[in-house]
N, C-alpha and C positions, 0 to 999 in steps of 0.2 A: 277813541280806541273802541269806548262801548259802544258808538253807533257801528261799528264795524264787526263786533262780533255779534250785535244784534241781527244786522242782515246775513251775518254767514247762518246763524241757526234757522232762519225765515226760510234760506235757502235749501235748507235740507230735506233730502228726500229719502224714505224709508222704502224697504223690500224685504226679502226673506221669505220664511214659511214657519209654522209650528206643526209639529210632527207627533203622531203616535204610532210605536211599531209593538210587535208581539212577534215570540218566535219558539219553534218549539224543535228539540235535538233530539234525535232516536240513537239507541244506542249507546248511551255515556252512563256513564256512574254520576249518582247524586241529583241534583236539579236539574232538572232538563228544561225549563220554562225559563223566559226572559220577557220583560218588558220595558221599553223605552220611550219617556217624553222627551222631545226635544223644541226648544224655541230658538231659530236662528234668525234674527233679523239682520240686516245690512243698512246701514245710514250714509249716506254720500252727502258732501257739501262742497260747493263751489266756491272755492276761497279766493280766487282770482278767475280772470279770464282764460287763463290756460294753465290753473291748476285746479285740480280735485281732490279731496282727500274722502276716503272711505273704511269703514271700519263695519268688522262681522263679529259681534260676541255670540257665544252658543252656552245656553244652560240646558244641561241633558241631565236628567234623574232615570236611574237604572234599577230594577227591582227584578229578584229571581237569580240566576245561576251566577254565581260567584267564582271565576276560574281559581283564584289564589286560593280561595276556601277548598276547592273541589281538589286542587294539587297536593293540600295539606291532607286532606282524608284519605287521597289514595297513598301517600307517607305511611300512615297511623295504621292503614291495612293491611300494606305488604310488608313495610320495615318495623312495625310493632315493637319486636323483641329488641331490635339493633337499639331502636329510641329508647327504650325504657334501660338496657344497661347504661347508655352513654347518659341517661339522666336528662332526656329531650323533652321538652314541652314545646306543642305545638298549638299556635293560636295566630289566625289571621289578624291583620292589621284591620281596622275599620274601611268599610269599603269607601265611607266618606271622612275624610278626615282632616280635610280644610277645604277652604275656598276655591282653587284651582281644581278639586276633584270633580265638581258641578258646573263651574262656571269658567270658561276660558276664552279666549281671544283669538279665532281664526284667521280673520283678516284684517290687516292692519296698514295699508298705505297710501302713497301720495303718487299721484298721477301730475306729471309734468308736460304738457303737449308745446312742443316747438315745431316751427315748422322745417326742420330738419333733422331731427331727434324728438323721439318720444321715450319718457323716462319713467321708469314705476319704482319708488324705493319702500320697502317695508314688507310687512309677512302677507305674502301671495302664493295662487296656485300657479306651478311650472310644471307644464308637461310638453316633451318634443316628441316627434314621432308619427308617420302615419298610420302604423300596422294597429290592429285589433287588439288590446289588452298588453300585449307581449310587444313592448316596444326596445329596441336594441340601441336607439340611439337616445333614449330619456333617461338625460342625468339624473331624475329625480324620481325615478321610477317606482309604482305603487300599481299593485295588482287589485282591482277592485270588481272584479268578474263576480264573484260569488256575493258582493256585498252591494246591489245597487242603489240603494238609499244613500250609501256613504261619498262625501265628495273627498278631494284631495285633501290631503293633508297641508299645510302653509310652509313655505319657505321663507326664511329671511333673507332677503335679497336685493340687490340692486339690479335692474333690467333697463338695457337700453335698445330701440330699436331704431335702425336707419335705414328710412327708404333712398331708392336711388332709381334713376332712368324708367322710373313711372311701375313696373310690375317687380322689381325686385327690391330686396331688402336682407338687412345684416341685423342679427339679434345678438347680444353680447350679454352674458349674466355672471356675476359674482354672488354667490351664497355664503352665509357662515351658518353653520349646524345650532341647534339648540345649545348643544355645550360651550359655546362662543370659544371653540378651539379649531375645529373642522371648517377649512375653506374650499369651496367646489366652484372651478370656474367652466364656462361652458362660451363657445363660440358657435355661431350659425348661420354662414352668407346663404341666401336664396336666391335663384334666378328661376325665369320664367321661360322654358324654352320649346315651342311646338305642342303647347298646353299641356306641358310638364313643369311641375314644380320639382327644381332639383336643389337639393341641400347638402352641404356639406359640414361636416359636426365635428368639433374640438373639444376635449373634455379634460378636466384634471381635478384629483384632490388632494388635500394638503396633507393627506394622513393616510398610512397604509390600511387595509382592511375595511376599508369606505365604501363607497358604492363604486368605484374605481380601482379598487384594493392597491392604490397607492401608485398606480402607473397613468402615463396618458392615454387618453383614447382617442381614434380617428374613425369617424363614421360617413355614411351616406346614405340618403334618403330621396327616393323618387316617389312621386304621385302624379298619374296622368288618368287620360279619359281617353280610351279608343272600342267606342261601341259599349265595351265593360270598363267598371271602373278599375285600376290596377294600382298595387304600389310595391314596392320592394326596398326595404330599410336594414342596413348594415353597420357592423362596429367590428373594429379590431381592438383590443386592448393590448396597448405596447408593452407586455411584460417580457421575460425570460421565455416565457413557453407561449406565444401568442395565439389565441384561439377565435376562431369569427364566433359570431353572434349574428342570426340573420331571419327576418321574416318577410312573406310575401305573399299576396293574395289578389283576392277578385271579388268584385262588387257588382251587384245590379237590381233594378228597380221595374218591378211587371206592374201592367196597370190591372191588377187583379183586386176587386172590392176595393176600398179605400187607397191603398198602395201596397203592394207585398215586395219586402226589402228581403234578400238572402247574399250573404259573404262566406267565403271560405279563406284560411290561411294557413300556410304551413310554416313551421317555425323550427330552426336549429341553434344549439347552445352547444358550441365546442367547450364550454367551460363545464358542463354538465355531466354525470358520471354515466360512463358508457354502457356499464351492468348494474339492470335494475337489482340485484342481490345486494350492494353493496349502499342503496338508499338506505337513508335516517332521518326519522323525523328531526333529529336535532339539526340537521342543514338546511328546514325549512324555518329553522328559528324555536321549534317547541322547546321550551324549557321546562324544568321541576324545581321551584325552588326548594333550597336544602337547609335546614338548621345549622346556625354555625356550630351548634354544639357536636355536630356530627363529624367538623373537621371540614378539609377540603375535598370535597368531591364533584367529580365530572358529570353528574347525571344530568343528561338532557343538554349539557352545554355543546352549542354548537362548533363543529372543527373550524368553520369558516363563518363569515358575514352571513348573516340569514339570506335563503333564496325565494322567489318567487316559486322557481320550478326546480326540481333535482335533475330531471335526464338531460336528454340531448336532442331529440325529436318529438314533435309535437303538431296535430291537427286540430284546427278552431273553426267554428262555422256556427253561425247564426241566423236566423229568420224572423222577421218581423213582418205583421199584416193587421192593419187597420181596418174596421168595418163599424156599420154604424154611428158613425161620426167620433162617437166617443169611446169606445171600446178598441182594444190593441190585445193579442197575443204575440208573445213571442218566446224564443228558447235559443239559449246558447250552449255549445259543448266543447269541454277540450279533453283531449285526448293525448295521455303518453303512447305513442307509438311502439315503445321498447315493452312495455309491460301490458298495454292496452287497458289500463284503469282509465276512467273517465269520469267527470264532473258534467251533470247536466243541469239547467239553470233553467227554469220556463216559469214565464208570468204571462197573467192576465192584469190588464190596466182598465180603471175606469176614469175618464177625465170629464165629467159632465159640464164643465165651466170652465174660465180661465182661472180658477182660484181653487178649485178640491180637485183632487186626487187621491185614487184608492189601488194599492196594489196587490195583490195574492200572489207569492212564489213561493219556491225552494229550491234547495239544494242537493241533489240526487247523484250518491256516488255509486259507481257502476264497477264492476270486476274486481281485481284484487292487486293491487303494486302502491304506486305513489298516491294517489288520490282516496285511494280506499286501503289504507297500511296494513300490511301484512304483519303478524307478530314479532318477525323478526324486526320489523322497522321501528315499532314501537316500543321496544324492549333496550334498555340502557342499563348498562354494565359499568361498576366500578369495583375492581377488587372483587372480595366476597359478597358486594350488594348488587342486587339484580332489581329494577323495577321496571315490570309493565305499565305504561301509560297509555294502552289502548282506550283505557275507559274515559279519557280526555279527549278524545277524536271521534266526532259525530259520521254516521255513516251516511245520515240523511238531514235535513231540516226543513221545515216550513215556517214560511215568515208572512206579515200583512201589516201594512202602514197606511193609516190616512193623514193626509198632506194639506192645510190649508196654507196658501200664499197670502203676504200681507200686502 
């Protein structure tokens, strides 16, 4: 047994990166700067000819802006009289209170390779869909458009992939949420016909108000190449009032400099709010913690599960060009077509070698609406109490990070 363990340790391989990041937020109350240092190594070991173990811990240290504390300062400033009358004392918990606040396990899974099926069991990254950023058929959707340095959160799951007839496969997923109570199930058979990947998708959540609102979901994902690359992806939640969610787009690469890539997409979300006047930041998941001594308040509590987007009609575009081998410039923009508010994410990247990369970028809000909240959207009311949370939402941000691959 000792020799087996020694052999496993000797066969382990390391990858991953260390990173330093800084950012500054514009038009916010309180501390506007933040710095983050991250170490995210990945260790893998061949346990058997067909079995491989992989683990990715993350050590993260944060300085500067502390959102919880900024929220309490906002309460103190606007509700000081009410707090005093209620005998409330506001004090934010320490930013680092236990080991899990700085050290987490982001990935921990075992791969089992079999001639007829590939299995992955453990905490892993899961994402389905061909569309850019807004993926209707992604059962584990996360919007990382404005955070290009961030990886997808790990999901506790068993994933099985069964290939058949050469170019086709079926993928099945059973996932357990971190609360160890909510199950998520998904099935995705894919066939390739006429140079087009055609995927049917089915999903279900064991608990209402989750990512599928407790209703089964069916979807279709198409991706192909006919001079232009193209995709069309949509789903239908089989609830009492079923509403479609669809994304469709095109992309193309030009022989300009090292390469110019452009893409455009339209997305429709039938579950969104039709009238921009009804938007609320609470629907985006913004919450303002209130002390228990104030009683039960609904300040900032979303009326439904937090959403990536609030409205129904969106346009998304991106362009990227490389030059001088080590440099690239890219920009992405997401517009709410109902209120014309837009978020633009420009970036400049320098990669002088295989290990070092540096990125300078930003998030800029244009217009007024979902992505640049109006006073109405940022105001929460509960009885005689009214709170303006606009000071917690930046209008723009600049960021930069330096990453060294291990």
